C-alpha positions in Angstrom: 0.0 0.0 0.0 3.1 2.2 -0.1 3.2 5.2 -2.3 1.5 6.3 -5.5 3.7 8.3 -7.9 4.3 6.5 -5.6 2.0 3.5 -6.0 -0.8 3.6 -8.5 -1.5 0.0 -8.6 -5.7 -0.5 -7.2 -5.2 -4.3 -8.5 -5.8 -7.0 -6.7 -2.9 -5.7 -4.7 0.5 -5.8 -6.3 4.1 -6.0 -5.1 5.6 -2.5 -4.8 8.8 -3.4 -6.7 8.1 -5.3 -9.9 11.7 -6.2 -10.8 13.0 -8.6 -13.4 15.9 -10.9 -12.6 18.1 -11.6 -15.6 19.3 -15.2 -15.7 22.6 -15.8 -17.4 23.3 -12.3 -18.8 22.9 -8.6 -17.9 19.6 -7.1 -19.2 20.7 -4.7 -22.0 18.0 -2.1 -21.5 17.9 1.5 -20.4 15.7 0.9 -17.5 18.3 -1.4 -15.9 20.7 1.6 -15.9 18.5 3.8 -13.8 19.6 4.3 -10.2 18.3 1.5 -8.0 16.4 2.2 -4.8 18.5 2.0 -1.7 15.8 -0.2 -0.2 12.8 -2.0 -1.6 9.5 -1.7 0.2 7.8 -4.9 1.2 4.8 -6.3 -0.7 1.8 -4.1 -0.1 -0.7 -6.9 0.0 -1.3 -10.1 -1.8 -0.1 -10.8 -5.4 -2.5 -9.9 -8.2 -5.2 -12.5 -8.5 -5.3 -14.3 -11.8 -8.4 -14.5 -13.8 -9.9 -17.7 -15.3 -8.9 -18.6 -18.9 -9.9 -15.9 -21.2 -12.4 -16.7 -24.0 -13.4 -14.4 -26.8 -16.8 -12.7 -26.3 -19.6 -15.0 -27.4 -17.6 -18.1 -26.5 -19.5 -20.8 -24.6 -18.1 -19.8 -21.2 -20.4 -20.0 -18.3 -20.3 -19.5 -14.6 -22.3 -21.2 -11.9 -25.7 -19.4 -11.7 -28.8 -19.8 -9.6 -32.5 -19.8 -10.3 -33.0 -16.1 -9.8 -30.4 -15.0 -12.3 -30.6 -18.0 -14.7 -28.0 -19.8 -16.7 -28.3 -17.9 -20.0 -25.3 -17.8 -22.3 -25.3 -13.9 -22.1 -25.1 -14.1 -18.3 -22.1 -16.5 -18.5 -20.5 -14.3 -21.1 -20.9 -11.1 -19.0 -19.6 -12.8 -15.9 -16.6 -14.1 -17.8 -15.8 -10.7 -19.3 -16.0 -9.1 -15.8 -13.7 -11.8 -14.4 -11.3 -10.9 -17.2 -11.7 -7.2 -16.6 -13.0 -6.5 -20.1 -15.3 -3.7 -18.9 -15.9 -2.0 -22.3 -17.0 -5.3 -23.7 -19.5 -5.7 -20.9 -20.9 -2.3 -21.7 -21.2 -3.2 -25.4 -23.0 -6.5 -24.6 -25.5 -4.7 -22.4 -26.1 -2.2 -25.2 -26.7 -5.0 -27.6 -29.1 -6.7 -25.2 -31.0 -3.4 -24.8 -31.5 -3.3 -28.6 -32.7 -6.9 -28.7 -36.4 -7.7 -29.0 -38.2 -8.3 -25.7 -38.7 -12.0 -26.6 -35.2 -12.5 -27.9 -33.6 -15.8 -26.8 -31.2 -15.3 -23.9 -32.2 -11.7 -23.2 -31.4 -10.6 -19.7 -34.1 -10.5 -17.0 -34.6 -7.2 -15.2 -32.7 -8.6 -12.2 -29.8 -9.7 -14.3 -29.6 -6.3 -16.0 -29.7 -4.6 -12.6 -26.8 -6.7 -11.3 -24.5 -6.0 -14.2 -25.4 -2.3 -14.4 -24.7 -2.0 -10.7 -21.3 -3.6 -11.1 -20.4 -1.3 -14.0 -21.3 1.7 -11.8 -19.0 0.2 -9.2 -16.1 0.0 -11.7 -16.8 3.5 -12.9 -16.4 5.0 -9.4 -20.1 5.8 -8.9 -20.6 4.0 -5.6 -23.9 5.7 -4.5 -25.6 4.9 -7.8 -24.2 1.4 -7.7 -25.7 0.9 -4.2 -29.1 1.9 -5.4 -29.1 -1.0 -7.8 -27.2 -3.7 -5.9 -28.5 -3.3 -2.3 -32.1 -4.4 -3.3 -30.7 -7.5 -5.0 -28.9 -8.7 -1.8 -32.3 -8.7 0.0 -34.0 -10.7 -2.7 -31.1 -13.0 -3.5 -32.3 -16.7 -3.4 -30.5 -19.2 -1.3 -29.6 -21.2 -4.4 -28.1 -18.3 -6.3 -24.8 -19.1 -8.0 -21.5 -18.7 -6.0 -19.9 -16.5 -8.6 -23.0 -14.2 -8.8 -23.1 -13.9 -5.0 -19.4 -13.0 -4.9 -19.8 -10.4 -7.7 -22.8 -8.9 -6.0 -21.7 -8.9 -2.4 -18.1 -7.8 -3.0 -19.1 -4.9 -5.3 -21.7 -3.7 -2.8 -19.2 -3.8 0.1 -16.7 -1.8 -2.0 -19.4 0.7 -2.8 -20.2 1.4 0.8 -16.5 1.8 1.6 -15.9 4.2 -1.3 -19.0 6.1 -0.3 -17.6 6.6 3.2 -20.4 4.6 5.0 -18.1 2.7 7.3 -20.8 0.9 9.3 -22.6 -0.5 6.3 -19.2 -1.4 4.7 -18.2 -3.3 7.8 -21.6 -5.2 7.8 -21.3 -6.0 4.1 -17.8 -7.3 4.3 -18.7 -9.4 7.3 -21.8 -10.8 5.5 -19.6 -11.5 2.4 -17.1 -13.5 4.5 -19.7 -15.3 6.6 -21.8 -16.5 3.7 -19.1 -17.1 1.1 -15.9 -17.6 3.1 -15.6 -21.3 2.3 -15.9 -20.5 -1.4 -13.3 -17.8 -1.5 -9.9 -18.4 -2.9 -6.7 -17.5 -0.9 -6.3 -14.4 -3.1 -9.9 -13.4 -2.5 -9.5 -13.9 1.3 -6.4 -11.8 1.3 -8.1 -9.1 -0.7 -10.8 -8.5 1.9 -8.5 -8.9 5.0 -8.0 -5.2 5.6 -11.7 -4.1 5.4 -12.9 -7.2 7.2 -10.5 -6.7 10.2 -10.1 -2.9 10.3 -13.6 -1.6 9.6 -15.1 -2.9 12.9 -12.6 -0.5 14.7 -14.2 2.6 13.1 -17.9 1.9 12.7 -18.7 4.7 15.2 -16.4 7.2 13.6 -18.1 10.4 12.3 -18.3 10.7 8.5 -15.5 12.6 6.8 -16.4 15.9 5.1 -14.4 17.8 2.5 -14.1 21.5 1.9 -12.5 22.4 -1.5 -10.8 25.6 -2.4 -9.2 26.9 -5.6 -6.9 24.9 -7.9 -3.4 24.5 -6.6 0.0 22.9 -7.2 2.4 21.2 -4.7 6.0 20.0 -5.1 6.6 16.4 -4.5 9.7 14.6 -3.4 11.0 11.1 -4.3 11.8 9.7 -0.9 14.6 7.2 0.0 12.5 4.4 -1.4 12.1 6.0 -4.7 8.4 6.7 -4.0 6.6 10.0 -3.8 5.8 12.2 -0.8 3.7 15.4 -0.8 3.4 18.0 2.0 0.3 17.8 4.1 -0.9 19.3 7.3 -2.1 16.9 10.1 -4.2 19.1 12.4 -2.1 22.1 11.4 1.3 20.3 11.8 3.3 19.9 8.6 4.4 16.4 7.4 5.2 14.5 4.2 2.8 11.6 3.3 2.8 9.1 0.5 0.0 9.0 -2.0 -1.8 5.8 -2.8 -5.3 6.2 -4.2 -5.8 2.5 -4.5 -5.3 1.9 -0.8 -8.8 1.6 0.8 -7.7 3.5 4.0 -5.5 6.3 5.2 -2.5 5.3 7.4 -0.5 7.2 10.1 2.4 6.2 12.2 2.0 6.1 16.0 4.7 8.7 16.7 3.0 11.2 14.4 -0.4 10.5 15.9 1.1 11.0 19.4 2.8 14.3 18.4 -0.4 15.7 16.9 -2.4 14.6 20.0 -4.7 12.2 18.3 -6.7 9.8 20.3 -5.8 6.2 19.3 -8.2 3.4 19.8 -7.6 0.8 22.5 -8.9 -1.9 20.2 -6.6 -3.2 17.4 -6.5 -5.7 14.7 -3.5 -7.8 13.4 -3.2 -7.7 9.6 -0.6 -9.2 7.2 -1.4 -7.8 3.8 -0.1 -4.2 4.3 3.6 -5.1 4.4 3.6 -8.8 4.0 4.3 -9.2 7.7 1.9 -9.3 10.7 1.4 -5.9 12.2 -0.9 -4.5 14.8 -3.1 -1.6 13.7 -5.2 0.8 15.8 -7.6 3.5 14.6 -8.0 7.2 15.0 -9.9 10.3 13.7 -8.0 13.3 12.5 -10.1 16.4 13.2 -8.5 18.5 10.4 -6.3 17.4 7.6 -5.2 19.7 4.8 -3.7 19.1 1.3 -3.3 22.4 -0.6 -6.6 24.2 -0.5 -8.6 21.0 0.4 -9.5 20.5 4.0 -10.8 17.2 5.4 -12.6 17.1 8.7 -13.0 13.9 10.8 -10.7 11.9 8.6 -10.5 8.2 9.6 -7.0 6.8 9.6 -5.4 3.6 10.9 -2.4 3.8 13.2 0.6 1.6 12.6 3.7 1.2 14.8 6.7 3.1 13.5 8.9 0.0 13.3 6.5 -1.7 10.9 7.1 1.0 8.3 10.7 1.8 8.9 13.5 0.9 6.5 16.8 0.6 8.4 19.1 0.6 5.3 17.9 3.9 4.1 16.9 5.1 7.6 13.5 6.1 6.2 10.4 6.3 8.3 7.0 6.3 6.6 4.9 8.9 8.4 1.6 8.4 6.6 -0.2 7.1 3.6 -2.9 9.0 1.8 -5.4 6.5 0.4 -8.4 6.4 -1.8 -10.9 8.2 0.6 -8.7 11.3 0.6 -7.1 11.2 -2.9 -10.3 10.7 -4.8 -11.8 13.7 -3.0 -9.0 15.9 -4.6 -10.8 15.5 -7.9 -8.2 15.8 -10.7 -4.4 15.3 -10.2 -1.7 15.9 -12.7 1.8 14.7 -12.1 4.4 16.7 -14.0 8.0 16.0 -15.0 9.2 19.0 -13.0 8.1 17.4 -9.7 4.8 19.1 -9.3 1.3 17.8 -8.6 -1.4 20.0 -9.9 -4.9 19.6 -8.4 -8.3 20.7 -9.7 -10.5 20.1 -6.6 -14.2 20.5 -6.0 -17.1 21.1 -8.3 -15.5 24.3 -9.8 -12.2 22.6 -10.7 -11.4 22.1 -14.3 -12.3 18.6 -15.5 -10.4 16.3 -17.7 -12.6 15.3 -20.6 -10.0 13.8 -23.0 -7.7 10.8 -22.7 -8.5 7.2 -21.9 -11.2 5.9 -19.5 -10.0 4.3 -16.4 -11.8 2.0 -13.9 -11.5 0.8 -10.3 -11.4 -2.9 -10.6 -10.9 -4.4 -7.1 -8.0 -2.4 -5.9 -6.3 -1.9 -9.3 -6.6 1.0 -11.6 -7.2 -0.2 -15.2 -7.0 2.1 -18.2 -8.6 1.3 -21.6 -5.9 2.1 -24.1 -6.1 2.0 -27.9 -8.5 3.0 -30.7 -12.0 3.9 -29.6 -14.1 0.8 -29.7 -11.1 -1.5 -29.7 -9.4 -0.7 -26.4 -7.2 -3.1 -24.4 -6.9 -3.0 -20.6 -3.7 -2.1 -18.9 -2.8 -1.7 -15.2 -1.5 1.8 -14.2 0.9 1.1 -11.3 3.3 4.0 -10.6 4.4 2.1 -7.5 6.1 -0.6 -9.5 9.7 0.1 -10.8 9.3 -2.1 -13.9 6.9 -1.7 -16.8 6.1 -4.9 -18.7 3.7 -6.2 -21.3 2.1 -9.6 -21.0 1.7 -12.7 -23.1 -1.7 -11.3 -24.2 0.1 -8.3 -25.8 2.7 -10.6 -27.3 0.0 -12.7 -28.9 -1.2 -9.7 -30.9 2.2 -8.4 -31.8 4.2 -11.6 -32.3 5.4 -10.6 -35.7 7.2 -7.5 -34.3 9.6 -9.8 -32.5 10.7 -12.0 -35.4 14.5 -12.4 -35.5 14.9 -10.7 -32.1 16.8 -12.3 -29.3 14.8 -13.8 -26.5 15.9 -13.8 -22.8 14.9 -15.7 -19.8 13.6 -13.4 -17.0 11.9 -14.1 -13.7 8.3 -13.0 -13.8 7.6 -9.5 -12.3 7.4 -9.6 -8.5 8.5 -13.2 -8.3 12.3 -13.3 -8.5 12.4 -17.0 -7.3 9.8 -18.2 -9.8 10.7 -20.1 -13.0 12.0 -17.8 -15.7 9.8 -16.8 -18.6 10.9 -16.4 -22.2 10.9 -12.6 -22.7 11.7 -10.1 -25.5 12.7 -6.5 -25.0 10.7 -4.1 -27.1 13.0 -1.2 -28.0 9.9 0.9 -28.3 6.2 0.3 -27.7 3.5 2.8 -28.6 0.2 2.8 -26.8 -2.7 5.1 -27.6 -4.0 7.0 -24.6 -7.2 8.5 -25.9 -6.0 10.3 -29.0 -2.5 10.8 -27.8 0.2 8.2 -28.6 2.7 7.4 -25.9 5.9 5.7 -26.8 7.8 3.8 -24.1 11.3 2.6 -24.5 12.9 -0.8 -23.7 9.9 -2.7 -22.3 10.0 -6.4 -21.3 7.4 -8.4 -23.2 6.5 -11.7 -21.6 5.7 -14.5 -24.1 4.1 -16.8 -21.5 1.5 -16.2 -18.8 2.6 -15.4 -15.3 2.4 -18.0 -12.5 0.8 -20.7 -14.6 -2.4 -18.8 -15.3 -4.2 -19.8 -18.4 -3.8 -16.3 -19.8 -2.7 -12.9 -18.3 -5.6 -10.9 -17.2 -4.5 -7.6 -18.7 -2.2 -6.5 -21.6 0.5 -5.1 -19.4 1.5 -2.8 -16.5 2.7 0.7 -16.9 5.0 1.4 -13.9 6.7 4.4 -12.6 9.6 4.0 -15.0 7.3 4.4 -18.0 5.3 7.2 -16.6 8.5 9.1 -15.8 9.1 9.3 -19.6 6.0 11.5 -19.9 5.8 15.3 -19.5 2.8 14.7 -17.4 -0.1 12.4 -16.6 -3.5 13.1 -15.2 -6.1 11.1 -13.3 -9.5 12.7 -12.9 -11.7 10.8 -10.5 -14.8 12.8 -11.5 -14.7 12.0 -15.2 -12.7 8.8 -14.8 -10.2 9.9 -17.4 -6.5 9.1 -17.6 -4.6 11.6 -19.9 -1.0 12.2 -20.8 1.2 14.9 -22.3 4.4 14.1 -24.3 5.7 17.7 -24.7 
């Protein structure tokens, strides 16, 4: 959960440092010549969950379904597309179903349509609208409903309550999700809900956070000793540097800072393992006033970690705090520039980003739809990773580009001890971000799936090393647009 520009990763969670290990020879790429971080942060949470084998839209792929939702081929196709993160394809399929005759074979029932429309709103960062559609379905869900549909419904609704800031209902929803489906959850799915499941009960009585937005502003940012990004903030009028991580579900603060500011820390605590990869005891607090630029948060909920749990002795660096999704998304639009500035357009009056590529919140990853309109491909945006790479799915569509090129054996990203994967190095790869082409240099292209999955679940990951090649990049949480500038 460390960092954003930093750590833009909202996947299932990803390792902070996605590094390739070259077997047998040095990796002859520019990225390998960049200064290495003096110390690598630990994994933030569990590795990215792998999706089931991908099948082209329309293939005879089905999931388990119950009597209320039915076993129609379109339901199976939509569920498979969602599991594969192909959100634009789900939108197209729903549009086609809208246009179909009322008695067309396989047409969605009103409840089926409500489910998938609610999930799309969840992915599009419209939690309150999603809740209106999904909450009634939970109450009417039959006992024999399919496991996959129950997971999709209950997890999306729990995420919605959390993003909307309703901590009590979020806690109830995650507890119900775990109680009813715990035996059916994979280890990755269990890890993914560990933080909200264990931490939310600590804050169910916390007052709701409110946000007061001022004019547009810009802040300098620093690359800390870990190579991540810190920005200046005020914690109850005291100045500190905090990391940004909009995919993190919660804000974090170290105990010494909480004590210095005079915050009341809860007596109750929870032990979690998916923040740093090691067990750590976490308490809760409420920050009466927290300021970033011209934006003031009141009654901000934060979780308190022990200083030693986020201290890196080699670099002598102490993480003071992490600004997560609840606070970052409230900033509206953020632009990171090559001259170490973060430009913010907050509030309803702030300028909105209307060009660029659409991005989505899928679990705790940020996925951007890159490519020509109507034919986009999904990529993870992860500025917390130090290595950009393209997956075997990308390679399958560009195999001819690597004819007569030398292949290398590299360990898969984030898994240096795993079996090496045959990999090419693309001297240049161009991806279309809206109408703007972005060319990235010397990118590893994996020719086989990672960790034995039937197929990689996205076309690649754009890490901090790739984003640093740009003049600027922007995320607007109001319009859900990711935009770049090359010059």
